[in-house]
ZAFISE-12227 format. One record per residue (C-alpha): x negated, y negated, z negated; residue in one letter. Coordinates in steps of 0.02 Angstrom, whole numbers, plus 50000, padded with zeros to 5 digits. Example, Ala and Ser with C-alpha at 12.3 -4.5 7.8 and 13.67 -1.06 7.14 Angstrom:
BEGIN
493855022549610A;493165005349643S;
//
This chain:
BEGIN
504155143551291L;503065153451150A;501615144551210V;502395129151177F;503185133450997A;501315140450951L;500535121550995L;502005113950896I;501655126150763L;499745120850741S;499875101450789S;501575095950728G;501195096850537G;499875082050567L;500755068650574N;502875067450599A;502545050850691T;501455058050832A;502395072950855L;504095060450891L;502905049251006V;502205060651110I;504025067151152A;504255057851311P;502995068551392A;503955083351400P;505235075551454V;504395063951591A;504285083451678V;506075088251659I;506725072851708V;505565072651873D;506215090351888A;507875085751896V;507645070652024W;506755082752137R;508195094852139R;506805108452062K;508085112751922V;510005109551904S;510545093951758I;511355110751676R;509725120451673S;508695104351623A;509895101151470L;509745118051421V;508055117251439T;507815100451331T;508865108051188A;507865124751186I;506345114551173L;506875104151033G;507785118150936A;505995127750964T;504965110050896T;506345108450752V;506125126850708A;504155129450726M;504255112450605S;505185119650476T;503785123850360W;503135103950341W;505025097550374L;505505107250207A;504185097850120G;504385082250207L;506245082550136A;505875088949945V;504605073149959Q;505905062850009G;507355066849882R;506065071449745H;504405062949772G;503515046649790S;504025034049929A;502275037250005V;502755027450161L;503145011350061S;501415011350001Y;500415013150155T;500275003050286E;501494989450329A;502154984450495L;501324967550499P;499704975750493S;500074990450604T;500544978250738A;499314965450716A;498184976750841T;499154982650965S;499094973051104T;499344977551279A;497534974651353P;496974987651189E;498414999851223V;497745002951412L;496145004651356R;496815019251238G;496425007751086L;497564996050991G;497865009250811Y;497464994150670W;496445007250577L;495325005550720F;494764988350687Y;495014986650498D;493294983950392R;492894976550233N;491634965050162D;490264980050176V;490594992150342V;491984995950463P;492915010050424L;492485015550604T;491095011350666S;491195015950821A;492695002550863A;491124989050875T;490534990251037P;492294991451127Y;492414973551064Q;490694966151071S;489524978251211N;489934972751386P;489584988251457I;490574997551361V;491944982051400M;491884984151578I;491755004651600A;493505004951496G;494184990851595I;493624999451759V;494475015951720I;496295006951681V;496154998251849L;495585013351928A;496605023851844G;498305010351884M;497915011252075L;497465029552085G;499275034652005L;500025023952160R;499235035952295T;499945053552189L;501205062852278R;502895060552184S;503125076052093E;501445073252013A;501685051952002R;503475050251938R;503085059951775P;501385050451745L;502065034351779A;503685038551660L;502295044251517M;501345025751577L;502985016351540V;503375024851381A;501795027251310G;501375007151343T;502975000851274V;502825013251118L;500985010851072A;501264989551081V;502694991750974G;503154976750875A;501664963850928Y;501534951150912P;502624952850736Y;503214934450732S;504084936450908S;504324955650959P;505274964751101T;507074961651080P;507004981251043A;505794981450913W;506364964650831S;507854975850747L;506354985950657L;505404969050607V;506804962050527D;507174976050410D;505284983150394P;505704992950241Q;506825004350332S;506595023350342A;506645020050552L;505335004150533S;504105015250413L;504095030550531A;503855020550705L;502675006850608R;501115018250685S;501875021050880S;500235015650936T;500125032850911R;501115033951080A;499305029151151A;498895046751223P;500365046751354L;499435030351417V;497495039051439V;498445056651491V;499385044451651A;497755034851686L;496615047951675A;497425057651819F;497655041951919G;495655039651883F;495215056351944G;496345056452099H;495675038852146L;493885046552124V;494425061352229D;495095049252398R;493385040252376V;492345055752390R;493655062652541L;493565044652620F;491635043652629A;491685063152683L;492915057952814G;491805041652862S;490155052952868R;489475045252718R;488805060552619P;487635051152515R;489105040052458L;490225055652431A;488745062752344A;488745048252225A;490645045352183V;490685058852063V;489265054551954P;489505035951964L;491335041451878A;490705053651743V;489345039151706V;490895024551698I;491835038351576V;490245040951452M;489845022751448A;491645020651392N;491215033151258L;489755026551177P;489995039251020A;489635052451134L;488105047151185L;487405042151040G;487875058450956G;489105048750833R;490575058550873L;490665059550670V;490605043350633D;488835037850524P;490035028050391V;490885046750347M;489335056350377E;489065067650202R;487735082950174P;488375100950213E;488105107250045R;488805096449888L;487385089349767P;487005101249630A;487725089149509A;489365091749567W;489425112149570T;488495112649412D;489815100549335A;491265110449419A;490695126949345R;490795116549153L;492615112849209L;493225129249240D;492235136749093Q;493335124848987R;494945129549102F;494435147949036D;494295142048854D;496025137848828G;495705116248889H;497115116049007R;497435099149027G;496735088549177S;495235078649205V;495265060449231L;494055050649333M;493495035149280L;493325022249367P;494345025749505G;494085023549672I;495125022149821E;494215036149934S;492705048349886A;491215036349951A;489505041149869F;487835036549903R;487335053249959W;489095054350087G;490755051050105Y;491915065150102P;493455052850093V;494375064549992D;494175070249830P;493045083549805I;493495090049633L;495125100749661P;494165108349800G;492955115249674I;493675115349504S;495085126449425K;495505110249326K;496875098049383P;496325080149432M;496685063649382L;496145048949490N;496625033849574R;496925035749760D;497585023849914W;499305026949877V;500395033849719P;500465051449743Q;501495055349599G;502975052349510S;503275033649467A;503015032549268P;501635044049293Y;500765031549410M;501095020349331D;500235021949169L;498755029949265L;498555015149399Y;498765003149237A;497295010749135L;496115010049307D;496844992749334D;496004986249216A;494474993949256F;494704986949419Q;494974971549364N;493634969649224G;494474969849059T;494634987249014A;494434990748841D;493525005548772A;494765008948631R;496055012048752S;495385025948835I;495645040148740A;497475036448684P;497985032748886I;497065049948924A;497875060248796R;499665051648833L;499225057849023L;498845077348958G;496905073549001A;495785082848883D;494105076948998T;493505062349060V;492215062349205M;491235046749264V;490475046949424V;488915035049431N;488525036649602S;490025028149698Y;489765015349839Q;490485001949722Y;490334987849863E;491544998849983R;492984995349868F;492604978149778G;491984986449628L;490704983449482D;489024993549464P;489225006549396P;488215000749221E;489654991749149R;491025003649158A;489915016949116A;489485008148958D;491385006048899I;491665024748930I;490155029548842D;490745018648675S;492355024548686A;493085030848528P;494055046448534G;492885053948694L;491145066248637T;489965065548770R;489835084848824L;488675084648973A;487845075749100E;487195080949260F;485975075849419G;484225066749374E;484645047349326P;484455035149460T;484785017549511T;486505014549611N;486034998649708V;486964992849854A;485664988850003P;486184968749980F;486164968049785D;484394967549655D;483804983049612A;482854976149434S;484554973649360T;485114991549379S;484975005249254T;484765020949322P;486155033049268L;486545053049292P;487745056849435E;488965063849335I;489415063049153V;490815072549066V;491665068048900Y;492995077348788E;494525071548746V;494625072848534R;496345080748497D;496995080548681A;498735090748660P;498645106348764S;500515111548800G;502315104748777F;502555093048634R;503985090148518A;504565077548394S;505905070848316A;505265054748289S;504715045848457P;503955027348463V;505075014648561V;504145003148664V;505044988448775S;503704988348896G;502754998649031D;501085006949082G;500054989449061T;501004987548900S;500545005148844L;498675000948891V;498584985148775E;499454995048645L;498185006948636A;496674993848638A;497714985048491S;497485004848410E;499575002848406L;499635020448516V;498565033048471D;499295044748625G;499685060148485R;501465054148475S;502735054748618I;503195036748664V;504755033348744L;505125015148851H;506775007548819S;507025004449000A;507005021949057A;508435025748929L;510275024948960D;511265015048824R;511565032548718R;509965037548737Q;509185020948675L;510375022348527D;509755039348471A;507885036248503A;507995020448407L;509095025648246S;507545039848238A;505875029248290T;504795024848142P;504545008348265E;505104998748401L;503854990248489I;504314973148609V;502784969448731T;502744956548886D;502324970948993G;503514977449137N;503444959149196R;504414955749361K;503324953449485R;502394958949650A;501354974349692H;500354977449835H;499384992949880W;498234987950006R;496774988049901G;496154990249706S;495894973249656Q;497114958249644N;498764970449657V;500054961249544W;500884944549594G;501524931949465A;502724935049357T;504584928349427E;506064921849371T;507734932249361A;508544925049507A;506804925349593D;506694938549763G;505414943949861S;505184941150061D;503344949050059D;503194964350189E;501774969550081F;502704970049916D;502964988749858N;503494989349673R;503555006649605L;505275011049562P;504685015349372V;506215014549288F;507585017749428P;509005018149316T;508545000949257S;508414993649435E;509134975249443G;509294973949238R;508274958949216T;508474960649004D;507264976049038T;505874964949100Q;504854949549045S;505384936249162I;504984917749180V;506144909749062D;507034893849150T;508054888449013S;507084880048895M;506344866848967V;507874865949117G;506554864549262A;505874877949386Q;504464877249495V;504354887449691S;503274887849842A;503344896749979T;501774904949969G;500284903449850Y;498484913849857G;497784922649977A;498754932850114L;497874949250070L;497944947349886A;498934940749729Y;497984928749653Y;499394923649519P;498244910049446E;498524899449566Y;500504902049584R;501664884949591P;501844883649396A;499974880749380M;500364862749481A;501804856349370V;500714860949178D;499804845149152D;498344855349164D;497054847649289T;495944863649268S;497474874549360T;498084872249520A;499214877649649W;498184883849795L;498664894149970V;497444900450090G;496314915150128W;497044920450264G;498824912150261R;498904894350354D;499004880550202P;499914868150333V;501884870050322G;501754875450142Q;503074869850034I;503024866649837L;504864862649757E;505124857349587I;506844857649548R;507524848849379D;509104849649343R;509514833449281G;508764835049126V;507254821849171R;507384815249344P;505844812049448I;505444795149489T;503534798349535S;502184810449591L;500524811949520R;499434820149668L;497924825649582L;496544836549710P;496054855149637P;494454861449604V;493834879349653H;492094885349649P;492014888049828N;492834871749883G;494474867249956V;495084859550108R;495774841950077A;497494838650099I;497704824550226T;499424821350254R;500964827250158A;502984823150140S;504274822350036V;505934827450026S;507124821849885L;508814831749835D;508774839250000G;508494824250103D;507554820750274A;505654821750259W;504504807750243T;502854803150253D;501914801350071I;500024791450038D;498774806449973V;497654793349956T;498574782449820A;497324778449684P;497424790649554D;498474799849652G;500124790549589V;501494788849704V;503234780149678A;504704788749751L;506194780049834A;507524784649708R;507514797149553P;507814813449619A;508184831249538E;507514841949665S;505734836949763V;504994844549889R;502994842149940L;502454848950091R;500574850450170I;500634843650350D;498794841750387E;497264849850282V;495574847150325A;494564856650470P;493984872750403D;492284868650443V;491424884850394D;492574898550445G;493134905050243D;494944899250266N;494624890350101R;496284885150016P;497284867750009S;498544862249856G;498674851549716W;497994852449512A;499494842649482E;500834834549555V;502034827349413L;501704816349274P;501584820549108S;503174816649065E;503924828249194N;502644840049178S;503184856449079F;502204874149039A;502834891549083E;503444903248971F;503694922048984I;505504929148899A;505054947348831T;506274962548858P;507764961748747T;508694979948808D;508024987348658A;507934973148535V;509574966048552D;510534983948498T;509104990548354V;509944992348186G;509434983248035P;508424999147974G;507265001948118T;505514991648092P;505294978648262V;503814974148300S;502974963248447Y;501484961348546H;500894950848675F;499384951548774S;498654934748882R;498434939749059W;496534938349112R;495334941449231A;493494946849256D;492454936949159D;491094940649283N;492054934749433D;491614916049470P;492924914149607E;494284920149490R;495164911749342A;496354919949218D;498204919949281P;498664913049090E;497664900948970T;498694904248836S;500034916648778I;501784908248799R;503274918748737R;504974918348713I;505594932948601F;507114940348516H;507194943148342V;508984954348288E;508714954948085H;507664945047959D;505984951347955D;504304949147885G;502804951947991F;500844954047976V;499994944248122V;498404947048178S;497474946348359A;496064949848476V;495204934848527A;493524927348601R;492504910448588A;493074897848704N;491314893748782G;489484894048713D;490034892248531G;489594903548390K;491034909848293I;490874916948117A;491944927047986A;492744915747858S;494074916547735A;494444897347794D;496144895547873C;496404884748033R;498114880448093D;497604875748288D;497504892948359L;499554898348344L;501244890848343T;502844900748309V;504494888048343D;503184874648374F;502664875548172E;500784880848146P;500404897848092V;498844898647987A;497344912248041M;495584913647980R;494124925648076V;493874942047980I;492844950048096E;491704945848250T;490724957948360K;489794954148506D;491144944048625A;492794949548509H;493414938648365V;494884946548265T;495844935948166L;497384938848040Q;498654928147966A;498214919847797C;500074924647745G;501394936047821P;502704925647951L;504494926347909L;505784926648045L;507614923448050E;508684930648197P;508674919348364G;507384916648509S;505914914248446R;504504902148532I;502734910348514L;501364898848598E;499124900048569T;498174887548607S;497014885648748H;495954871748728D;495434876248558S;493564885848511P;494554902948512I;495464909248636V;496874922948575I;497084937448709D;498054948848604R;499234945648463I;500254955348353T;501674953448256L;501834970148144R;503474972348042S;503064973847874S;504194989047863R;503274996848005A;502525015347975T;501315024048066A;501935035248198S;501995056448155T;500955066448285P;502105078148394A;502015097248375E;500955104448520V;502135121748581V;501195133948698D;501995136948858A;501995150448985S;501885142349124I;502195150549325T;501975143949488R;503865137049482T;504505138249289T;503925134049096R;504595143148956T;504125138248772A;504875141748608L;505285125348544L;505105123148325P;506695120748198A;507125102048218C;507325092048066A;508455077848141S;510025075748234A;508955074548407H;507225079948433C;506355075248612W;505285089248712V;503805083648840E;503445093048955S;501485095049034T;502335090249187D;502645070949277G;504395067449273W;505445072049432N;507295076149460T;506835091849533G;506565099449357W;508155108349281S;508195115149115A;508925127048979T;509015125648789I;509345140448716A;510305144148863G;511325129748885V;510835119049027T;510215102048974S;510475084749057E;509135079249197P;507495073949136P;507085056249054I;505345050449088A;504325048148929S;503295031848920A;501785044448974S;502715049049134G;503155066849099R;504745075649090G;505545074248935T;507215082248876W;508295081248722V;508645094348607T;510575099348560P;510235109548417T;509245108448262G;508985126848257A;507095134348366S;507745138748547A;506925144348684T;506475131048818F;506715134649026R;506405124349154S;506185128049344E;505675118149481W;507215120849610T;506585110149772P;505375125649785Q;506855136349872R;507035126149999L;505025125150044V;505245145650041W;506665143650169V;505745132050275G;504125141750275I;505315158550311A;506055149150473V;504465144350536S;503495161450495L;505095171650593L;504935161250739V;503105161450748T;503095180650738L;504495179750878A;503245169750996A;501815179650975L;503105196351011V;503425186151192V;501725184651222L;501215202551173A;502715207651313S;502095203951492G;503845205651537R;504715193751410L;502995182751451R;503615182351652R;505685176151587R;505855155851636R;506895147051536I;507285129751662G;507265138151836H;508255132251979A;509915137151981S;511195141352139S;511985125452125D;510395116452102A;510235111952291D;512105106952279S;511795093752156V;511795078352251T;510755062552156I;511085049252258P;509755036152331S;509785020852224P;510085003952293R;508634991652296V;509784978952197V;510384992852077G;508604999352044T;508154980052024A;509364977551897I;508994994651804T;507164991051788I;507434972151747G;508654975851594L;507294988751553L;505964975851540V;507024962451453A;507434975351323V;505554981451295F;504564966151357V;505444949451345H;507094942651441P;506084931051540L;505074945451605A;506664955951636G;507134941651762V;505554942651858V;505534960151858A;507194961351968V;506444948152076I;504974957652100V;505784974352110T;507054967152229A;505734962452361L;505304982152388E;505874983852562R;504704969352616R;503004968952517L;502654984552428P;500914987652440P;500704967552397I;501774968052254I;500974984452181D;499064976052200H;499734959152128L;500274967651969L;498654976151953V;497954960351982G;498694952851851L;498124966951740V;496334964451804A;496614946051786L;497004948751594G;495624957551573Y;494514944951639V;495214931951516Y;494594942751380V;492884949251464F;492284930551489V;492974923851319Q;492074937751224Q;490604934751331T;490534913251302R;491164912951132Y;490634929751039G;492234931950939T;491794943350787P;492414959950792V;493824962850677G;495414967650607F;495894948950720G;494884952250872W;496404960450975P;497534945750922D;496154934450972H;496604936551149Y;498694935751122W;498914922451272K;498654938451402V;499714951251326H;501334946151391G;500514944351560L;499634962751544V;501184970651473F;502304965751596F;501224968651732A;500934988251666A;502754990651630V;503434984851798V;502214993351884Y;502355009851806G;504205007451818A;503995005252012R;503085019852024L;504315029351961T;505355027852124R;505175039952292D;504365028452433R;504935040852571S;506675047152540P;506325062052646S;504835069952593S;504755062252419G;502855057852446T;501765043852494I;501205042352646P;499465043352662H;498605031552779S;
//
């Protein structure tokens, strides 16, 4: 028990799922002991309870942290791999080989995540060796004695069922279908990586393989064949080594993850500078730009971030998943998304860094950009180096070129390994303010506002969606300006990469059935409130368009959303493909009777990489039956049988994908011009609906753009179309940041032009006041006066100038007041600060920590309300008094963590005492009691056993397989050896199919390789489970052993 406890202590915290799915191993041993009457049922239950309690006690040190994480932290499981991904590779043939884990097969366009996976999918010798071990292991299990065979057979069955899990995701076993129906449930997320149960299968087959080798050796000796006997074990060793090519090639440390033992001097030198700044009082964070999902550099692949291990200063960096509070991560990722998507603006860096509490920006130029889909470092380095508000402190490492193996080195500029910048005027402590800026938006809005120089990071900023009604009223009464943006869009978000992570903006009624859609709960108190979000408006035109899918399977391409097929613009299109099957996809237009649809205009799309033409399609009018339509009609015009309010178009057939690159299909337009309609975004109204007449309200809108350097992407928005609400009469100064549309030259001019912007369909005269590089600055030729009500703004998409950002600044708006920085005393779990006197009825105090409900605070000795999240994602409190007061906050969940650590520590000490004491060490917890022999376990009848096995197979494999299992088991007494050999033969047949197909056609290695052989999954799965279940039975009632021949 003591040894068991220490094993759990040392290994359990690595992964909770792994600990859970290997639990059948000790349970199998206990079940076998009861079955063989070695212990009583009572003793077995006591033993199981003691082992379970010991496991929990030795795990409290990490269970406590997990509990705190679940209650107060980020829902990390929701943002990591989804059940459809983990279930995509766990086929039965792979699981029996000890493989099947999804990460083993994953690879990007440049390198596999695990290079050792390649020979298991392509090398005939490795494949044969693995197959031989599986088949020999299964045969060897049959020849073991019952006391060894039964627990191993139970492990084989349990391991196979758990490891195969939800494969195939589209048609899982009855037991796993419950998890597939709700892939975001806690149980589904916890068991999605159940392939970690594969070691149970490996252990069982390893014992069987070893026993069969020994039997063959003994048989050769008995047959007086000493040479054969001497060759058996070496041959087995060769087979085992062939099945582990990484061992032979000295590649147990995967080459794609190699790194030197010592860090480059540039890193250690940079760390010393950062530590010196920390000691000098610069206690802010280091912001790494651009972020990378994993630490992969030209000199090596450490995987995890380096800086936290070599520097005192805290680090901010993009990671695979958000690892902090949602509001804080929202802002951090919004800034980095601009770099990932090629739309970063140098003016936004310093203000956002200040909001995040960073006083240093660190740029690493040696990252493997091709691995994560980034641009070469020169582009980001130039943007950051030109950022106002940053001062270059130092550079480390000799300037070298960073060139991917397949890129042209002649276009690369030598850059130092690391460049460190100081963020000027970065706050170094708590901040207090009586006049916070209120923004209706999110992190993306702040990045755009900073680029437009409306936010400088020196003031406290509050998001209206983070406040309840009382808090919002207080903030609006004190703010110098409410800024309404088109941010906080209602849209999908995935965490499978760093690019193409945002879905199209949705309507208020739209839901999501995408398993990969995991949106950050940035404003949990406003969940479901569409008045805090920017949404697609459906009221103005009375029509709506939707589709069963758009874009790619593993990336969001919002520029190909359904709305692009009804906007009367042939340069845009609804496209679906890139891993999705276009066949069966449906585009639906609902017109609500405003303009009945009488005909279609089916125009083919255009894409730089080409598209697959739609060769057959059908239509359904107002929910009627599907009827074929002529997709080759002249000019694409198809007359409908009758006018309809609802039209559904279905793709029934597309041209073959000759290049194998999953090119998309769709339409550029599907409606005549008179039925087409543009998509307008309605902005948040939660704050502007309640703002008083004395508070200035400004508006800032941005066009959703893509990377200009990426020829495969297009701007999701070709123009800015917004519907916004004005509560009170006001005048506005209109300015905009734009770019030239095409190659034409734009020059500053005093001349006004009315082809760039309309408000309520009336032109607003604008003039060019400045041009710099590709940027054009515009300003209205006069003030814009707006009355209360819903206003409609639209910019041009086909004029010589295209507007990217536009600001309607209230003529009454004033500059925000910088917050007062307050020194704080910081310990591990507490923060204490002396707040200055507040000159207003309310003051806001922003801490240095990210917002979290685990923080509690007192102000002047009075317990404060729970913190709210500022727009920078930090915990913020409202002071109840205008006088100077002491603020104290405490991280209360730490108490639970200490309790968990203490429990595990006490049990560890007890285990060590037991091991040190000979008398205690010899005591047993599960011995045969006096009533063990009197316990009678009846021998199961053949029919009862057959039904039991059949039910288990029906639940965990397939109902039809359960019926076959009943029949097979019922024939036990007549043909036991033949049935066992037949089941092993079925497994062998499945492997023959895989091997022959791979040899003949050479299926490309990668994530889809296991699923390519789905046809034999059911056969192998059924045979392995039934075979293992049969081996759990005693073949000899008297001896409990299999008679030797």
